[in-house]
C-alpha positions as CSV (number, residue, x, y, z in Angstrom):
1,M,75.0,-33.2,-16.2
2,E,75.1,-32.4,-12.4
3,Q,73.5,-29.1,-13.9
4,I,71.0,-30.8,-15.6
5,L,70.0,-32.9,-12.6
6,L,70.1,-30.4,-10.2
7,L,67.4,-28.2,-13.0
8,A,65.4,-31.1,-13.5
9,L,65.0,-31.3,-9.4
10,L,64.2,-27.4,-9.2
11,R,61.5,-27.9,-12.2
12,S,60.1,-31.1,-10.5
13,A,58.9,-29.1,-7.5
14,L,57.6,-26.6,-9.1
15,Y,55.5,-29.4,-11.4
16,A,54.2,-30.9,-8.5
17,L,52.9,-27.4,-7.1
18,V,51.3,-27.0,-10.2
19,A,49.9,-30.1,-10.6
20,L,48.9,-30.3,-6.6
21,G,45.8,-27.9,-6.9
22,F,44.5,-29.9,-10.0
23,T,44.5,-32.9,-8.4
24,L,43.2,-31.7,-5.2
25,L,39.6,-30.6,-7.2
26,F,39.3,-34.0,-9.0
27,G,40.2,-35.9,-5.8
28,V,37.7,-33.4,-3.4
29,G,35.0,-33.2,-6.2
30,G,35.6,-34.9,-8.9
31,V,35.8,-31.8,-11.0
32,L,38.9,-31.1,-13.9
33,N,39.4,-27.4,-13.5
34,L,40.5,-26.2,-17.5
35,A,40.9,-23.0,-15.7
36,H,43.7,-23.9,-13.3
37,G,46.2,-22.8,-15.6
38,A,45.0,-19.5,-16.4
39,L,44.5,-18.8,-12.8
40,L,48.5,-19.7,-12.5
41,M,49.2,-16.6,-15.6
42,G,46.4,-14.3,-13.6
43,S,48.3,-14.9,-10.6
44,A,51.6,-13.6,-12.4
45,Y,49.9,-10.9,-14.2
46,L,48.2,-9.5,-10.6
47,A,51.6,-9.2,-9.2
48,Y,52.9,-7.3,-12.2
49,T,49.7,-5.1,-12.2
50,L,50.8,-4.7,-8.5
51,F,54.2,-3.9,-8.6
52,T,54.4,-1.5,-12.0
53,L,50.6,0.1,-11.8
54,A,50.2,0.6,-8.3
55,G,53.2,0.9,-7.5
56,L,53.6,-1.6,-4.5
57,P,56.9,-3.2,-3.4
58,L,57.7,-6.3,-4.9
59,L,57.3,-8.7,-2.6
60,A,53.6,-7.2,-1.2
61,S,52.9,-7.8,-5.1
62,L,54.2,-11.0,-5.2
63,V,52.0,-12.2,-1.9
64,L,48.9,-10.2,-3.2
65,G,49.0,-12.3,-6.6
66,V,48.7,-15.2,-4.8
67,L,45.9,-14.0,-2.4
68,G,44.1,-12.7,-5.1
69,T,44.3,-15.9,-7.1
70,A,42.8,-17.7,-4.5
71,L,39.9,-15.5,-3.8
72,F,39.0,-15.3,-7.4
73,A,39.1,-19.2,-7.6
74,A,36.7,-19.1,-4.5
75,L,34.4,-17.0,-6.4
76,L,34.5,-19.0,-9.5
77,Y,33.1,-21.7,-7.4
78,R,30.5,-19.8,-5.5
79,G,29.1,-17.9,-8.4
80,I,29.5,-20.1,-12.0
81,V,31.0,-23.7,-10.9
82,R,28.7,-24.6,-8.0
83,R,25.6,-24.7,-10.5
84,V,26.9,-27.1,-12.9
85,Q,29.4,-29.4,-11.1
86,G,26.4,-32.2,-11.1
87,S,27.6,-32.0,-15.2
88,P,31.6,-33.1,-15.7
89,V,31.0,-32.1,-19.3
90,L,29.4,-28.7,-18.1
91,T,32.3,-28.1,-15.7
92,L,34.8,-28.8,-18.6
93,I,33.2,-26.4,-20.5
94,V,32.4,-23.6,-18.2
95,T,36.1,-23.8,-16.7
96,L,37.5,-23.7,-20.3
97,A,35.0,-20.7,-21.0
98,V,36.6,-19.1,-18.3
99,A,40.1,-19.6,-18.8
100,L,40.0,-18.2,-22.7
101,V,38.2,-14.9,-21.7
102,L,40.8,-14.7,-18.4
103,Q,43.3,-15.5,-21.6
104,E,41.5,-12.8,-24.3
105,G,41.4,-10.0,-21.2
106,V,44.9,-10.2,-20.4
107,A,46.0,-9.8,-24.1
108,I,43.5,-7.1,-24.8
109,A,45.0,-5.4,-21.6
110,Y,48.3,-6.1,-21.6
111,G,49.0,-7.2,-25.1
112,V,50.6,-10.7,-26.4
113,P,54.8,-9.6,-25.9
114,A,55.8,-11.1,-23.0
115,R,55.9,-8.9,-19.7
116,S,58.4,-9.3,-16.8
117,L,58.9,-9.1,-13.0
118,P,62.1,-8.8,-11.6
119,P,63.2,-12.1,-9.5
120,P,62.7,-11.3,-5.4
121,V,66.1,-12.9,-5.5
122,P,68.5,-11.7,-7.8
123,G,71.8,-13.0,-9.1
124,N,73.3,-16.6,-9.2
125,L,73.6,-19.0,-6.5
126,T,76.4,-21.8,-6.7
127,L,75.6,-25.2,-5.3
128,G,77.7,-28.2,-5.3
129,G,79.8,-26.3,-7.9
130,V,76.6,-25.8,-10.3
131,T,75.6,-22.0,-10.9
132,I,71.7,-21.7,-11.4
133,P,69.5,-18.2,-11.0
134,A,68.7,-17.6,-7.4
135,V,65.3,-17.5,-7.9
136,F,64.9,-20.8,-9.2
137,A,66.2,-22.2,-5.5
138,V,63.7,-20.2,-4.2
139,A,61.4,-21.4,-6.6
140,F,62.1,-24.9,-4.7
141,G,62.1,-23.9,-1.3
142,V,59.1,-22.3,-1.4
143,S,57.3,-25.4,-3.5
144,W,58.6,-27.8,-0.7
145,A,57.3,-25.1,2.1
146,A,53.7,-24.9,0.2
147,I,53.4,-28.5,-0.1
148,G,54.4,-29.5,3.4
149,A,52.0,-26.9,4.6
150,F,49.4,-28.0,2.6
151,G,49.7,-32.0,4.0
152,L,50.1,-30.7,7.5
153,F,46.6,-28.4,7.1
154,L,45.2,-31.2,5.0
155,G,46.4,-34.0,8.5
156,R,45.7,-32.1,11.2
157,T,43.3,-29.7,11.1
158,R,39.7,-29.7,11.6
159,L,39.0,-28.3,8.2
160,G,41.4,-30.6,6.6
161,K,39.9,-33.8,7.8
162,A,36.9,-32.3,6.6
163,I,37.8,-31.9,3.5
164,R,39.5,-35.7,3.5
165,A,35.5,-37.3,4.7
166,V,34.2,-35.0,1.6
167,A,36.9,-36.4,-0.5
168,M,35.6,-39.9,0.7
169,N,31.8,-39.5,0.7
170,R,30.2,-36.0,0.1
171,A,26.9,-38.0,1.4
172,G,28.0,-39.1,4.3
173,A,29.8,-35.9,5.5
174,S,27.1,-34.0,4.7
175,L,25.0,-36.5,7.2
176,V,27.6,-35.4,9.6
177,G,26.9,-31.9,9.9
178,I,30.3,-31.1,7.4
179,N,29.2,-28.0,5.7
180,V,29.6,-29.2,2.0
181,V,29.5,-26.3,0.1
182,R,31.9,-24.5,2.6
183,V,34.8,-27.1,2.0
184,Y,34.5,-27.2,-1.5
185,T,34.5,-23.3,-1.6
186,V,37.9,-24.0,0.7
187,V,39.4,-26.4,-1.5
188,W,39.0,-24.5,-4.5
189,A,40.8,-21.2,-2.6
190,L,43.4,-23.9,-2.0
191,S,43.6,-24.9,-5.3
192,G,44.1,-21.4,-6.7
193,A,46.4,-20.3,-4.1
194,L,48.9,-23.3,-5.4
195,A,48.2,-22.1,-9.1
196,G,49.0,-18.8,-7.9
197,L,52.0,-19.5,-6.1
198,A,53.5,-21.7,-9.0
199,G,52.5,-18.8,-11.6
200,I,54.6,-16.3,-9.7
201,F,57.8,-18.3,-10.3
202,F,56.9,-19.6,-14.0
203,A,57.2,-15.8,-14.7
204,Y,60.6,-16.4,-14.6
205,P,63.0,-16.7,-16.6
206,G,61.4,-16.3,-20.0
207,G,58.6,-13.6,-18.7
208,M,54.5,-13.6,-19.1
209,S,52.1,-14.1,-21.9
210,P,48.3,-14.5,-22.1
211,R,49.3,-18.1,-23.1
212,M,51.5,-18.5,-20.7
213,W,48.8,-20.9,-18.8
214,V,48.6,-23.7,-21.7
215,D,51.9,-25.4,-21.1
216,P,51.0,-25.7,-17.4
217,L,47.4,-26.9,-17.7
218,V,49.4,-30.0,-20.1
219,I,51.4,-30.7,-17.2
220,S,49.2,-31.3,-15.1
221,F,46.9,-33.6,-16.9
222,A,50.2,-35.5,-17.9
223,I,50.9,-35.5,-14.2
224,V,47.8,-36.2,-12.4
225,I,46.9,-39.2,-15.1
226,L,50.6,-40.6,-15.0
227,G,50.2,-40.5,-10.7
228,G,46.5,-41.6,-10.8
229,L,43.5,-39.4,-11.0
230,G,42.8,-38.0,-7.4
231,S,46.3,-39.2,-5.6
232,L,48.3,-36.1,-4.3
233,T,51.0,-38.7,-3.5
234,G,51.2,-40.4,-7.0
235,S,51.0,-36.6,-8.5
236,L,54.2,-35.8,-6.1
237,I,55.9,-38.9,-7.4
238,A,54.7,-37.8,-11.6
239,A,56.0,-34.7,-11.1
240,Y,59.3,-35.5,-10.4
241,L,59.1,-38.3,-13.1
242,V,57.9,-36.2,-16.0
243,G,60.2,-33.0,-14.6
244,F,63.2,-34.7,-15.0
245,V,62.7,-36.6,-18.3
246,E,61.5,-33.2,-19.4
247,T,64.6,-31.9,-18.6
248,L,67.2,-34.5,-19.7
249,T,65.2,-34.6,-23.3
250,F,66.1,-30.7,-23.0
251,Y,69.2,-30.7,-22.3
252,A,70.3,-34.1,-24.7
253,P,72.6,-32.9,-26.5
254,Q,74.8,-31.4,-24.2
255,V,75.6,-35.0,-23.1
256,G,75.5,-36.3,-26.7
257,L,72.1,-37.7,-27.6
258,P,69.8,-36.9,-30.4
259,L,67.1,-35.1,-28.6
260,G,67.0,-31.7,-28.0
261,A,64.1,-28.7,-27.1
262,S,62.1,-30.3,-29.6
263,W,61.3,-33.8,-28.6
264,V,60.4,-32.1,-25.2
265,G,56.9,-34.0,-24.2
266,I,57.1,-37.2,-26.5
267,P,59.0,-39.3,-24.0
268,S,57.1,-37.8,-21.0
269,A,54.1,-39.0,-23.1
270,A,56.0,-42.3,-23.9
271,L,55.9,-42.8,-20.2
272,I,52.7,-42.4,-19.6
273,V,51.2,-44.3,-22.2
274,F,53.7,-47.3,-21.0
275,V,52.0,-46.6,-17.1
276,L,48.9,-46.8,-18.2
277,L,49.1,-50.0,-20.3
278,V,50.8,-51.7,-16.7
279,R,48.6,-49.9,-14.3
280,P,45.7,-48.3,-16.3
281,G,44.4,-46.8,-12.9
282,G,48.1,-44.4,-13.0
283,L,50.6,-44.8,-10.1
284,L,48.9,-44.8,-7.1
285,G,45.1,-44.5,-8.6
286,R,42.7,-46.9,-8.2
287,P,41.7,-48.8,-11.4
288,A,39.2,-48.1,-13.6
289,S,35.7,-50.0,-13.0
């Protein structure tokens, strides 16, 4: 049971990282970015390309993979999304199209079979008598370091305060001299960086594939709905709820419960339905008007 709880704790931190960028875009711009999961996939494949084909050191490849994803996300906003963001339906269609194009492009370039990268920290780690891959512990530490840095940026910096102002009232922020397009560009870059960072660790231990973006996107949707649309704190809480429920479901046969891998997702869906029946706005979201 100790190993199951520890794995749930580690997985939930990664879920929080995935959902944070997704929530950020909706909270600031009212945009549901269906390419969010594909950015995660793109980061992993970019790092793989830089390491295996360009011959860069592993750590440099991982960092450049995240930075490249942030840049791509910013260019995606400036080049395409900015022109259609006034229409939620068009934004959904465009971002889904981008995700599918990225998926097919990766499949053509690398094939469907999974590819893999060596972990940045090899070997295993023992915590409280429980042995886990060391890369899982690194993912946990990096996830919370990124979440903490993001919180400080949002609360302490001038640009972070500008982002909060645009999230509260776009027109009012524009009237007091805030460059709204610049703020949105930064928000897309931040969201892309968070997705890219998560993508690096989603590549372990099962490797990466052109369809690896689908599950993280579904998880992001579930967490954002459960936590409350636009609520960053709600998303963090929901990430841990979903992470623990999914992990406990997956490993349930080890403790004698009649669940298992085929049940993963069902208890989480039931939890979402229950919460929305009690609080239609999610855990920390505003009730729907």
